[in-house]
C-alpha positions as CSV (number, residue, x, y, z in Angstrom):
1,M,0.0,0.0,0.0
2,K,1.3,3.4,-1.0
3,R,2.0,5.9,1.7
4,P,0.1,9.2,1.3
5,E,2.1,12.3,0.3
6,P,2.9,14.4,3.3
7,R,1.4,17.8,3.8
8,R,4.4,20.0,3.4
9,C,5.5,23.5,4.6
10,V,8.8,25.1,3.7
11,L,10.0,28.0,5.9
12,D,12.8,30.1,4.6
13,A,14.2,33.6,4.7
14,R,10.8,35.0,3.5
15,H,9.4,33.9,6.8
16,D,10.9,36.5,9.1
17,S,8.2,37.1,11.6
18,R,5.8,35.1,13.8
19,D,2.9,36.2,11.5
20,T,4.6,35.0,8.3
21,V,5.5,31.6,9.9
22,F,2.0,31.2,11.3
23,D,0.4,32.1,7.9
24,A,2.6,29.6,6.0
25,L,1.9,26.8,8.4
26,A,-1.8,27.4,8.5
27,R,-2.1,27.7,4.7
28,D,0.2,24.8,3.7
29,L,-0.9,22.3,6.4
30,G,-4.6,23.1,6.4
31,F,-5.2,24.6,9.8
32,P,-8.8,25.3,10.8
33,A,-9.9,28.9,10.1
34,Q,-10.2,29.8,13.8
35,W,-7.0,28.5,15.4
36,G,-5.6,30.6,18.1
37,R,-2.4,32.0,16.5
38,N,-0.3,31.5,19.6
39,L,2.2,28.9,20.7
40,D,-0.3,26.8,22.7
41,A,-2.7,26.8,19.8
42,L,0.1,25.8,17.3
43,Y,1.0,22.9,19.5
44,D,-2.6,21.8,19.9
45,V,-3.5,22.0,16.2
46,L,-0.4,20.2,15.1
47,R,-0.6,17.6,17.9
48,A,-4.2,16.6,17.4
49,D,-6.1,18.4,14.6
50,I,-4.0,17.9,11.4
51,A,-3.8,14.5,9.8
52,G,-0.4,13.2,8.9
53,P,2.0,12.6,7.4
54,I,3.4,16.2,7.8
55,E,6.8,17.5,6.7
56,I,8.0,20.9,7.8
57,V,11.3,22.2,6.4
58,W,13.0,25.0,8.4
59,R,15.7,26.4,6.1
60,A,18.7,28.5,7.0
61,G,17.6,32.1,7.1
62,A,14.1,31.4,8.4
63,G,13.1,33.4,11.5
64,G,15.3,34.8,14.1
65,R,15.7,34.8,17.8
66,D,12.0,35.7,18.3
67,L,11.0,32.6,16.3
68,D,13.0,30.1,18.4
69,A,9.8,29.4,20.4
70,I,7.9,28.4,17.3
71,R,10.8,26.1,16.3
72,A,10.8,24.5,19.7
73,V,7.1,23.8,19.4
74,L,7.7,22.2,16.0
75,R,10.5,20.1,17.5
76,D,8.2,18.9,20.3
77,V,5.5,17.9,18.0
78,A,7.9,16.0,15.7
79,R,9.2,14.1,18.8
80,E,5.7,13.2,19.8
81,R,4.2,12.2,16.5
82,R,5.8,9.6,14.3
83,D,4.1,11.0,11.2
84,V,5.5,14.5,11.7
85,V,9.0,15.3,10.4
86,L,10.9,18.5,11.0
87,K,13.8,18.9,8.7
88,E,16.3,21.7,9.7
89,D,18.7,22.8,7.0
């Protein structure tokens, strides 16, 4: 049986703020329209509301110090869900 293609989001230098990262994740991964747009809501929606497999690519140049918390949430979810992969270039 063929594995389904993962939902995929690539974050790069264009994603330089919390809003641009949240927008890309929501759009590319199919978040519900009314998710909370905060770290707790990000964790919750990725942990339980989005079917996998999911692949998130965090490329060099994405974010900055203020986005380290988002990256930490993505790492936590990837550790907890076998069908979520976070690739960090």
